[in-house]
N, C-alpha and C positions, 0 to 999 in steps of 0.2 A: 677327081671326085669330091664333091662337096657334101659333107656330112654334118647334120645337126646332132649334137650330143646333149642329152638331158640326163643329169646325174641321178635324179630321183630322190627317194626318201630313205631313211634308215641307213643301211650299209651302202646305198647307192653311190654316194660321193666317193667312197673308198674304192669300190670295185671299178667304178668308172675311171678314176685316176689311173689305176693299174692297167686298165684296158687302153687308155690313151697312150701310155708309155709304150705298149706293144705296137699299137698302130703307128706311132711316130717312127719306131724302129723299122717296121715293114715299109713305110713310106720311103725311108732313106735307102733301104736295100733294093726295093723293086721299082723305084721311080714312079710312084703312084700319083704324085702331086695332090695329096690329100689336103683338103681345107676343112678343118674341124672347128665348128662354131658351137660354143657352149651356150646352153639355154636352160631355163628352169620350168618345172611343172610340179604338180603335187603340193605338198604342204608349204614349201617356200613360195610358190606362185600364189597360193591362196592367201598367205599373209601379205604379200607385196601388191597383188593385183585384185584380190577379192574373188579369184577363181583359180581352180587347179590347172586349168588350161585356158588359153585365150585365142581369139581369132587371128591375131597378128602372128602367133606362133605357128598356127596351121598354114598360113600364107608362106612363112619362112620355110617350113618343112616341104611344102608343095614345090617350092623353087629349088630345093636341094636334090641331091641324087640318092640320099639315104638318111635314115634316122636311127640313132642308137638311144634306146629308152632304158634307163636304169630302173631298178625295182621301185614300185610305188606302193604306198600304204592304202591300197584300194578299199580295204574293209572300212577304213575311216570315213570314206566319202559316200555319204548316204543320201544327201539332199541336194539335187542339182539346182534347185531354186536358190540355194545359198552358195552357189559356185562350186559345190563339191561334186565335180565330174570325174569319173574314172578315166584317167589319161590313156590307159591301154585301150579301153573301149572306144574312146574318142578318136584315136588315130586309126584303129582298125576299121572303124565304120566310115570315118571321113575320107580315108584314102582307099577304101575298098580293098583291104589287105585280106583276101579271102583264103589264102593258103598258109597255114601255120605248119612249117616244116620242123620237126623235132627229132633229130638223130640221137641214137643211144648205142653205145658199144662198151665192151669191156676193155681194160687197159692192162698191158703187161706191168707187173709191179704193184698193182692195186688189187687186193683181194675182193672178189665179188661173190655173192652167195649162190651163183648159178654157173652153168656152162658158158664158155665164151660165146659172144654173139655180136652182131653188127646189124642194126635195123634202123628204120626210120618210120616215125608216126607222121602221117599226113592228115592234118586235122582241118576240117572246114571251120572257118573263123568268123563268120558274119551273121549266123542265124542259130537255129537249134533251140536249146533250152536256155540260152542266154537272153533273158527277158529285157535286159537294158540295151540291146542292140538289134532286136528283130522286128521293130516297128518303125514305120516311116516317121511318125511323131509319137511322143509319149513312151510309156513303158509297158512291156508285156505282162506285168504283174498287177493284179487287181485285188484290193482288199474289199471284198463284198460286204462283210460285216466284221466286227472285231474278232469273230470266231471263224471266219471263212476267208481263205485266200486262194486265188487262182493264178497260176503261171502258164502263159501261153508258149507253145513251141511252134516255130515256123520252119518248114522244110520246103524248098522250091526246086524246080527242075534245073534252073540256071545254076544255082549254087551246087547242086549235086553233080551236074555235068562237069563243071570246071574243076572241082576238087578231085573228081575221079580222073579226069585227064591229067591233072598235075601228078597224081600218084602213078599212073601208068607210064607217063613220060619219064619219071624218075626211075621207075623199076626197069625200064628198058636200058638204062645206063648202069644198072647195078646187077642183081642176080635174077631179074626177070620173074619176079613172084610178087603178086599183090594179094593181100588178105583184106576182105571187106568185113568190118565189124559193125554190128547193129543190135537191135532189140526187137526184131520184127515179130517175134512170138507174142509180144505184148502190144507194141506200137505197129500194128499190122499195116495201117495205111501209110503213115509217114515213113517208117523205116522200110516198109515194103517197096515204096517208091524209090528210096535211096538205093536199095539193093538192085532193083530192076535197072535203074539208070546206070549204075556202075557196070553192070553186065553188058548193057548196050555199048558203053564206051569201050569196054574190053574187046569188043569185036574189031576195033581199029588197031589192036595190038595183039595179033594172034600168037606172037612169040612169047607172050607173058602168061605164066601160069596164074590161075585165079581160084581162090577159095573164099569161104566166108564163115564167120563164127558169131554166135551170140556173145555179147560183151562180157557177161559174167563167166562164161566158159573160156573166153579169150584171156581173161585175167589169170585163170588157173593154168592155161597152157603157157602163158608167158613166164610164170613162176617155175613151171616144170621144165620147159624146153624152149627158151627164147631163140635158140640157134635155128629153130625151124622156120623163122619168119624173116622177111626181107623188108617189104614196104607194107605198112598197115594204113588203110584209108578208112576214115570214120567221121562221124558228125562231131559237132563242137564239144559238147560236154564229155562224151566218151573219149574223145581224143585228148582232152585236158587231163582226165584221170589216168588213162593208160600211159601217157607220155611221162607223167610223174612216176608211175610204177617202173617203167623201163629205165628211167634215169637212176632210180634207187638200185635197181638190179645191176646197173653198170658200176656201182660203187658209191655214188653220192648224187643228190640233187644238185650239188654244186658243180657238176660236170655237164648239166643239161643245156645244150645249145638249142637256140630257137630263133628262127627268122619268120617274120610275117610278110608274105609277098603278095603283091597284086600285079597288074599289068604294067604299071609305070612307076610304082613306088614299092619300097620295102623297108622294114623296120626290124633291126636286131633287138632282142629283148631277152634278158635272163629269164629262165623258166621258173625261178624261185621268187619268193617274196622279199620284203624289205628288211626282215629280221631285226626289228628295233632293239631287241634284247642284247644284241652283240654289236650294235652300231657304235662307232668311235673307238673300238677296242683293237683295231688292226688285226683281226683274226678271221675275217670273212674270206671265203674262197672266191677269187675273181674269175675262175676258169669258165663259168657259165656265160658271163657277158663277153669274155674274150673270144670264146668259141662261137658265140652268136655273131659277133662282129666279123669273124672270119667267114661265116656263112653269108653275111651281107656283102663282103668283098667278092665272094664267088658269084652271088646273084648279079652283081654289077658287071662282072666279067662277061657273063653270058648275055646280059642285056645289051652291053656296049661293044661286044666282041673285042675285049682287051685281055689277052691271055696273061699279062703280068699280074692282074688282080687275082685270077684263079691260082696262079703260082704262089702269090703271097698268102692266100687263104690256106692252101695245102701246107705251106711251110709253117704257118702258125699252128695248125692242127698237129703236125709232126713234132713241133717243138713242145707242145703240151704233152704229147705221149712220152717224149724223152725226159721232160721235167718230172713227170709222175714216176717213171722208172728210176730216176736219180733222187727221188724224194725231195725235190725242190718245190715243196707244196705246203699248204696250210695244215694245221693239226687235225682238221676234220677228216682228212684222208691220209693221215699218218706222218705228216711232216712237222717241221718246227718253225717254218718261216711265217712272217706276217704278211698281210695283204700286199702292202707296198713292195716288200722284198720279193714276193712271187712275181709281181709285174716286172721288176727290174731284172730278176734272174731270167725270166722268159725272154725279155728283150735282148739280153746278152746272148742267150742261147740261139735266138733267131739270127743274130749276126754271124754265128759260127756254124750254122747248119749247112750241110752240103745240099746244094740246090740242083735239081735235075729238071730240065724243061721237057 
């Protein structure tokens, strides 16, 4: 498997280095034949090439089997005419990575504010309220006058159908329960269409239980009883918000795994930001990017019918669970280790884990 790894901004280089240590260990144990090629994007690329991302990088990623994208300082990138392109948006749109899969669960040994749970948010990734990616050309935000701004939301049948199908296929392999989240009481046409299409797709999966909630009510239900949910499918912005909520309910946003998947490409990406305030201090939690990379290995396993990649992914996830229980973690989740130490400890634990095929 050939992977392009982009370390990113802020804490990106630190957590990417820890992630690479774990992947190298997994490569050795499971005979993955990983080829990891380092590349740059974000601020470093802007300084070197005059653009946060470049066409040659897209060609390189297109030729690879997967991409690992470290956190980016996306808020800094405001003017695309000056090369300030949001790398996350760039790859999601250019590679048509329509399904953002964000699992969240509680961990033994880590105190969480709610009942134990294990769920996945399946978020549509290419349209919705994200104005920087829902137009063929240009941007979906318009400054009409200095006092009036308009943001356009796009919802299409194709995108609704494929994200719904992704959710139901995932639920079929889990607890067979899909919850549709929307705001159809206000967005009657667009979210009404989203709900209708999800229910149409549901007919192909009669074994899967289906319900739906308005997004604000869903936030309350997740805080009160997240254990009642399995797979949550929703539109872009609602999925972004709810998946951060479920990550924090699990104990920390630093545990939030995320993979952006399309038909022929996928990108692992930490769900959190670049955290420039703690960059270079060796205290950042690398688990989000490590777990995201495990999801990328699992995606590649299913795409290429290579079970050793799925086994490697499962073993990485199990090693993270064991590391949390043993408190081999950073201080944000109760440990004393630095970022690099966590990566090394996890790689060592991966070598000693009992593997069951």
